N, CA, C and O atoms as CSV, one atom per row, in Angstrom:
chain,resi,resn,atom,element,x,y,z
A,1,UNK,N,N,0.835,-1.186,0.000
A,1,UNK,CA,C,0.000,0.000,0.000
A,1,UNK,C,C,0.880,1.249,0.000
A,1,UNK,O,O,1.511,1.551,-1.013
A,2,UNK,N,N,0.935,1.970,1.098
A,2,UNK,CA,C,1.724,3.174,1.178
A,2,UNK,C,C,2.168,3.386,2.606
A,2,UNK,O,O,1.626,2.773,3.525
A,3,UNK,N,N,3.151,4.249,2.800
A,3,UNK,CA,C,3.673,4.530,4.131
A,3,UNK,C,C,2.704,5.451,4.870
A,3,UNK,O,O,2.395,6.545,4.397
A,4,UNK,N,N,2.239,5.012,6.003
A,4,UNK,CA,C,1.299,5.804,6.792
A,4,UNK,C,C,2.032,6.363,8.000
A,4,UNK,O,O,2.520,5.615,8.847
A,5,UNK,N,N,2.103,7.692,8.069
A,5,UNK,CA,C,2.758,8.314,9.213
A,5,UNK,C,C,1.814,8.361,10.412
A,5,UNK,O,O,2.246,8.155,11.546
A,6,UNK,N,N,0.542,8.628,10.173
A,6,UNK,CA,C,-0.449,8.690,11.235
A,6,UNK,C,C,-1.255,7.400,11.196
A,6,UNK,O,O,-2.026,7.186,10.260
A,7,UNK,N,N,-1.091,6.537,12.193
A,7,UNK,CA,C,-1.736,5.227,12.195
A,7,UNK,C,C,-3.146,5.253,12.776
A,7,UNK,O,O,-3.612,4.237,13.291
A,8,UNK,N,N,-3.833,6.391,12.705
A,8,UNK,CA,C,-5.196,6.457,13.210
A,8,UNK,C,C,-6.212,5.949,12.200
A,8,UNK,O,O,-7.393,5.824,12.524
A,9,UNK,N,N,-5.776,5.657,10.989
A,9,UNK,CA,C,-6.682,5.167,9.963
A,9,UNK,C,C,-5.933,4.255,9.008
A,9,UNK,O,O,-4.704,4.190,9.004
A,10,UNK,N,N,-6.705,3.561,8.211
A,10,UNK,CA,C,-6.138,2.666,7.220
A,10,UNK,C,C,-7.106,2.608,6.045
A,10,UNK,O,O,-8.310,2.789,6.223
A,11,UNK,N,N,-6.593,2.360,4.860
A,11,UNK,CA,C,-7.442,2.281,3.675
A,11,UNK,C,C,-7.092,1.048,2.870
A,11,UNK,O,O,-5.918,0.764,2.630
A,12,UNK,N,N,-8.106,0.323,2.458
A,12,UNK,CA,C,-7.940,-0.850,1.610
A,12,UNK,C,C,-8.937,-0.727,0.471
A,12,UNK,O,O,-10.121,-0.476,0.696
A,13,UNK,N,N,-8.461,-0.900,-0.735
A,13,UNK,CA,C,-9.343,-0.817,-1.897
A,13,UNK,C,C,-9.524,-2.198,-2.507
A,13,UNK,O,O,-8.573,-2.965,-2.654
A,14,UNK,N,N,-10.760,-2.490,-2.856
A,14,UNK,CA,C,-11.105,-3.758,-3.489
A,14,UNK,C,C,-11.958,-3.485,-4.719
A,14,UNK,O,O,-12.764,-2.554,-4.735
A,15,UNK,N,N,-11.779,-4.281,-5.720
A,15,UNK,CA,C,-12.627,-4.185,-6.900
A,15,UNK,C,C,-13.717,-5.250,-6.785
A,15,UNK,O,O,-13.423,-6.429,-6.584
A,16,UNK,N,N,-14.969,-4.830,-6.914
A,16,UNK,CA,C,-16.078,-5.775,-6.876
A,16,UNK,C,C,-16.067,-6.547,-8.191
A,16,UNK,O,O,-16.084,-5.968,-9.277
A,17,UNK,N,N,-16.040,-7.868,-8.059
A,17,UNK,CA,C,-16.017,-8.716,-9.252
A,17,UNK,C,C,-17.439,-9.092,-9.659
A,17,UNK,O,O,-18.353,-9.125,-8.835
A,18,UNK,N,N,-17.598,-9.368,-10.923
A,18,UNK,CA,C,-18.907,-9.714,-11.468
A,18,UNK,C,C,-19.536,-10.882,-10.702
A,18,UNK,O,O,-20.736,-10.866,-10.431
A,19,UNK,N,N,-18.760,-11.865,-10.363
A,19,UNK,CA,C,-19.270,-13.048,-9.665
A,19,UNK,C,C,-19.804,-12.722,-8.268
A,19,UNK,O,O,-20.511,-13.540,-7.680
A,20,UNK,N,N,-19.483,-11.557,-7.732
A,20,UNK,CA,C,-19.934,-11.170,-6.390
A,20,UNK,C,C,-21.254,-10.403,-6.424
A,20,UNK,O,O,-21.736,-9.941,-5.390
A,21,UNK,N,N,-21.831,-10.270,-7.612
A,21,UNK,CA,C,-23.072,-9.516,-7.761
A,21,UNK,C,C,-24.160,-10.392,-8.379
A,21,UNK,O,O,-23.897,-11.464,-8.923
A,22,UNK,N,N,-25.390,-9.892,-8.271
A,22,UNK,CA,C,-26.472,-10.557,-8.978
A,22,UNK,C,C,-26.577,-9.933,-10.370
A,22,UNK,O,O,-25.746,-9.103,-10.738
A,23,UNK,N,N,-27.588,-10.324,-11.142
A,23,UNK,CA,C,-27.697,-9.830,-12.513
A,23,UNK,C,C,-28.008,-8.340,-12.572
A,23,UNK,O,O,-27.808,-7.713,-13.612
A,24,UNK,N,N,-28.491,-7.763,-11.477
A,24,UNK,CA,C,-28.758,-6.327,-11.433
A,24,UNK,C,C,-27.520,-5.541,-11.010
A,24,UNK,O,O,-27.563,-4.313,-10.930
A,25,UNK,N,N,-26.406,-6.246,-10.737
A,25,UNK,CA,C,-25.178,-5.576,-10.322
A,25,UNK,C,C,-25.113,-5.265,-8.840
A,25,UNK,O,O,-24.249,-4.499,-8.411
A,26,UNK,N,N,-26.004,-5.840,-8.048
A,26,UNK,CA,C,-26.035,-5.619,-6.600
A,26,UNK,C,C,-25.186,-6.691,-5.927
A,26,UNK,O,O,-25.330,-7.880,-6.208
A,27,UNK,N,N,-24.306,-6.258,-5.040
A,27,UNK,CA,C,-23.421,-7.185,-4.342
A,27,UNK,C,C,-24.230,-8.064,-3.394
A,27,UNK,O,O,-25.076,-7.576,-2.646
A,28,UNK,N,N,-23.959,-9.358,-3.436
A,28,UNK,CA,C,-24.588,-10.288,-2.505
A,28,UNK,C,C,-24.038,-10.010,-1.107
A,28,UNK,O,O,-22.826,-9.879,-0.932
A,29,UNK,N,N,-24.925,-9.919,-0.111
A,29,UNK,CA,C,-24.558,-9.428,1.221
A,29,UNK,C,C,-23.451,-10.223,1.914
A,29,UNK,O,O,-22.685,-9.639,2.680
A,30,UNK,N,N,-23.340,-11.507,1.682
A,30,UNK,CA,C,-22.310,-12.283,2.391
A,30,UNK,C,C,-20.902,-11.877,1.977
A,30,UNK,O,O,-19.953,-12.135,2.717
A,31,UNK,N,N,-20.742,-11.252,0.822
A,31,UNK,CA,C,-19.416,-10.811,0.392
A,31,UNK,C,C,-18.853,-9.715,1.285
A,31,UNK,O,O,-17.634,-9.574,1.394
A,32,UNK,N,N,-19.714,-8.945,1.921
A,32,UNK,CA,C,-19.230,-7.900,2.821
A,32,UNK,C,C,-18.403,-8.493,3.957
A,32,UNK,O,O,-17.408,-7.902,4.377
A,33,UNK,N,N,-18.810,-9.654,4.453
A,33,UNK,CA,C,-18.064,-10.281,5.546
A,33,UNK,C,C,-16.660,-10.673,5.097
A,33,UNK,O,O,-15.709,-10.555,5.870
A,34,UNK,N,N,-16.521,-11.131,3.875
A,34,UNK,CA,C,-15.197,-11.443,3.324
A,34,UNK,C,C,-14.367,-10.167,3.237
A,34,UNK,O,O,-13.180,-10.165,3.566
A,35,UNK,N,N,-14.989,-9.099,2.797
A,35,UNK,CA,C,-14.259,-7.824,2.667
A,35,UNK,C,C,-13.902,-7.240,4.031
A,35,UNK,O,O,-12.871,-6.581,4.165
A,36,UNK,N,N,-14.744,-7.471,5.053
A,36,UNK,CA,C,-14.378,-7.060,6.412
A,36,UNK,C,C,-13.089,-7.752,6.835
A,36,UNK,O,O,-12.214,-7.138,7.446
A,37,UNK,N,N,-12.981,-9.033,6.504
A,37,UNK,CA,C,-11.772,-9.782,6.861
A,37,UNK,C,C,-10.554,-9.229,6.122
A,37,UNK,O,O,-9.480,-9.108,6.712
A,38,UNK,N,N,-10.703,-8.897,4.861
A,38,UNK,CA,C,-9.598,-8.287,4.104
A,38,UNK,C,C,-9.174,-6.987,4.778
A,38,UNK,O,O,-7.982,-6.733,4.953
A,39,UNK,N,N,-10.147,-6.169,5.154
A,39,UNK,CA,C,-9.845,-4.902,5.834
A,39,UNK,C,C,-9.155,-5.102,7.166
A,39,UNK,O,O,-8.227,-4.369,7.507
A,40,UNK,N,N,-9.603,-6.091,7.919
A,40,UNK,CA,C,-8.995,-6.369,9.224
A,40,UNK,C,C,-7.535,-6.775,9.078
A,40,UNK,O,O,-6.679,-6.291,9.819
A,41,UNK,N,N,-7.243,-7.662,8.124
A,41,UNK,CA,C,-5.870,-8.114,7.900
A,41,UNK,C,C,-4.990,-6.955,7.451
A,41,UNK,O,O,-3.861,-6.815,7.921
A,42,UNK,N,N,-5.493,-6.130,6.550
A,42,UNK,CA,C,-4.708,-4.988,6.070
A,42,UNK,C,C,-4.497,-3.945,7.167
A,42,UNK,O,O,-3.433,-3.329,7.238
A,43,UNK,N,N,-5.492,-3.746,8.015
A,43,UNK,CA,C,-5.334,-2.832,9.153
A,43,UNK,C,C,-4.215,-3.318,10.059
A,43,UNK,O,O,-3.370,-2.532,10.486
A,44,UNK,N,N,-4.210,-4.609,10.350
A,44,UNK,CA,C,-3.144,-5.182,11.179
A,44,UNK,C,C,-1.782,-4.952,10.526
A,44,UNK,O,O,-0.836,-4.537,11.195
A,45,UNK,N,N,-1.680,-5.219,9.236
A,45,UNK,CA,C,-0.413,-5.013,8.524
A,45,UNK,C,C,0.025,-3.555,8.574
A,45,UNK,O,O,1.200,-3.261,8.790
A,46,UNK,N,N,-0.932,-2.638,8.372
A,46,UNK,CA,C,-0.603,-1.212,8.410
A,46,UNK,C,C,-0.086,-0.789,9.780
A,46,UNK,O,O,0.666,0.179,9.891
A,47,UNK,N,N,-0.483,-1.506,10.812
A,47,UNK,CA,C,-0.041,-1.182,12.172
A,47,UNK,C,C,1.121,-2.056,12.629
A,47,UNK,O,O,1.515,-2.023,13.795
A,48,UNK,N,N,1.659,-2.830,11.705
A,48,UNK,CA,C,2.903,-3.534,11.963
A,48,UNK,C,C,2.787,-4.870,12.663
A,48,UNK,O,O,3.772,-5.343,13.231
A,49,UNK,N,N,1.619,-5.499,12.644
A,49,UNK,CA,C,1.565,-6.820,13.250
A,49,UNK,C,C,0.746,-7.767,12.390
A,49,UNK,O,O,-0.030,-7.352,11.530
A,50,UNK,N,N,0.942,-9.042,12.647
A,50,UNK,CA,C,0.303,-10.105,11.900
A,50,UNK,C,C,-0.870,-10.640,12.714
A,50,UNK,O,O,-0.702,-11.008,13.876
A,51,UNK,N,N,-2.046,-10.683,12.116
A,51,UNK,CA,C,-3.250,-11.110,12.828
A,51,UNK,C,C,-3.108,-12.529,13.363
A,51,UNK,O,O,-3.480,-12.801,14.504
A,52,UNK,N,N,-2.575,-13.432,12.552
A,52,UNK,CA,C,-2.420,-14.830,12.981
A,52,UNK,C,C,-1.491,-14.921,14.185
A,52,UNK,O,O,-1.764,-15.670,15.123
A,53,UNK,N,N,-0.400,-14.169,14.165
A,53,UNK,CA,C,0.522,-14.173,15.304
A,53,UNK,C,C,-0.146,-13.591,16.549
A,53,UNK,O,O,0.074,-14.075,17.659
A,54,UNK,N,N,-0.961,-12.554,16.362
A,54,UNK,CA,C,-1.666,-11.956,17.491
A,54,UNK,C,C,-2.592,-12.993,18.141
A,54,UNK,O,O,-2.673,-13.077,19.366
A,55,UNK,N,N,-3.283,-13.775,17.318
A,55,UNK,CA,C,-4.156,-14.820,17.864
A,55,UNK,C,C,-3.367,-15.827,18.685
A,55,UNK,O,O,-3.776,-16.206,19.782
A,56,UNK,N,N,-2.237,-16.255,18.145
A,56,UNK,CA,C,-1.447,-17.296,18.807
A,56,UNK,C,C,-0.727,-16.779,20.052
A,56,UNK,O,O,-0.750,-17.429,21.097
A,57,UNK,N,N,-0.093,-15.622,19.944
A,57,UNK,CA,C,0.751,-15.119,21.027
A,57,UNK,C,C,-0.037,-14.442,22.141
A,57,UNK,O,O,0.282,-14.606,23.318
A,58,UNK,N,N,-1.060,-13.685,21.775
A,58,UNK,CA,C,-1.811,-12.934,22.786
A,58,UNK,C,C,-3.162,-13.570,23.096
A,58,UNK,O,O,-3.911,-13.064,23.931
A,59,UNK,N,N,-3.473,-14.680,22.423
A,59,UNK,CA,C,-4.771,-15.329,22.564
A,59,UNK,C,C,-5.893,-14.302,22.404
A,59,UNK,O,O,-6.876,-14.315,23.145
A,60,UNK,N,N,-5.727,-13.416,21.424
A,60,UNK,CA,C,-6.685,-12.341,21.172
A,60,UNK,C,C,-7.424,-12.602,19.864
A,60,UNK,O,O,-6.880,-13.204,18.939
A,61,UNK,N,N,-8.663,-12.143,19.803
A,61,UNK,CA,C,-9.481,-12.290,18.608
A,61,UNK,C,C,-10.159,-10.954,18.301
A,61,UNK,O,O,-10.420,-10.159,19.205
A,62,UNK,N,N,-10.437,-10.718,17.041
A,62,UNK,CA,C,-11.197,-9.548,16.614
A,62,UNK,C,C,-12.398,-10.038,15.806
A,62,UNK,O,O,-12.402,-9.928,14.580
A,63,UNK,N,N,-13.411,-10.574,16.476
A,63,UNK,CA,C,-14.525,-11.158,15.739
A,63,UNK,C,C,-15.452,-10.102,15.138
A,63,UNK,O,O,-15.616,-9.017,15.696
A,64,UNK,N,N,-16.049,-10.428,14.009
A,64,UNK,CA,C,-17.140,-9.633,13.475
A,64,UNK,C,C,-18.371,-10.122,14.213
A,64,UNK,O,O,-18.776,-11.273,14.052
A,65,UNK,N,N,-18.968,-9.260,15.021
A,65,UNK,CA,C,-20.087,-9.690,15.853
A,65,UNK,C,C,-21.441,-9.262,15.300
A,65,UNK,O,O,-22.477,-9.761,15.739
A,66,UNK,N,N,-21.439,-8.350,14.348
A,66,UNK,CA,C,-22.694,-7.901,13.772
A,66,UNK,C,C,-22.442,-7.388,12.366
A,66,UNK,O,O,-21.461,-6.691,12.106
A,67,UNK,N,N,-23.332,-7.741,11.481
A,67,UNK,CA,C,-23.221,-7.247,10.110
A,67,UNK,C,C,-23.991,-5.939,9.943
A,67,UNK,O,O,-23.638,-5.118,9.097
A,68,UNK,N,N,-25.018,-5.744,10.723
A,68,UNK,CA,C,-25.811,-4.521,10.626
A,68,UNK,C,C,-26.500,-4.416,9.282
A,68,UNK,O,O,-26.656,-5.417,8.583
A,69,UNK,N,N,-26.910,-3.227,8.917
A,69,UNK,CA,C,-27.595,-2.974,7.650
A,69,UNK,C,C,-26.578,-2.448,6.653
A,69,UNK,O,O,-26.128,-1.308,6.761
A,70,UNK,N,N,-26.221,-3.266,5.696
A,70,UNK,CA,C,-25.191,-2.883,4.716
A,70,UNK,C,C,-25.783,-2.526,3.369
A,70,UNK,O,O,-25.057,-2.423,2.380
A,71,UNK,N,N,-27.089,-2.336,3.317
A,71,UNK,CA,C,-27.713,-2.026,2.025
A,71,UNK,C,C,-27.355,-0.615,1.586
A,71,UNK,O,O,-27.319,0.321,2.385
A,72,UNK,N,N,-27.096,-0.494,0.311
A,72,UNK,CA,C,-26.762,0.805,-0.279
A,72,UNK,C,C,-27.743,1.096,-1.409
A,72,UNK,O,O,-28.133,0.193,-2.150
A,73,UNK,N,N,-28.121,2.303,-1.530
A,73,UNK,CA,C,-29.042,2.683,-2.599
A,73,UNK,C,C,-28.304,3.263,-3.771
A,73,UNK,O,O,-28.923,3.640,-4.766
C-alpha cells in the first residue's frame, strides 16, 4: 500500500467482481463479511503486526459480531 505516518486510519481498496453480484449488479450481502476480513488483515499489517501471530501469542481475537444494515441505494 503506502507509508502511513499517522496510524489512526487505514485504507484498503477492493474491486467488486462480477461473480460477487447478482444480474442487477447488486453485491450479494455475504461478500461484505469477506471484505471485512480483508480490511482487518490490512489494518493489522498497516499497524505492523500479523493477525495470525496476534491470535497465537496474545490469545486475542477480533470477531465480526454484527453485520448490521449494509444495504446501499
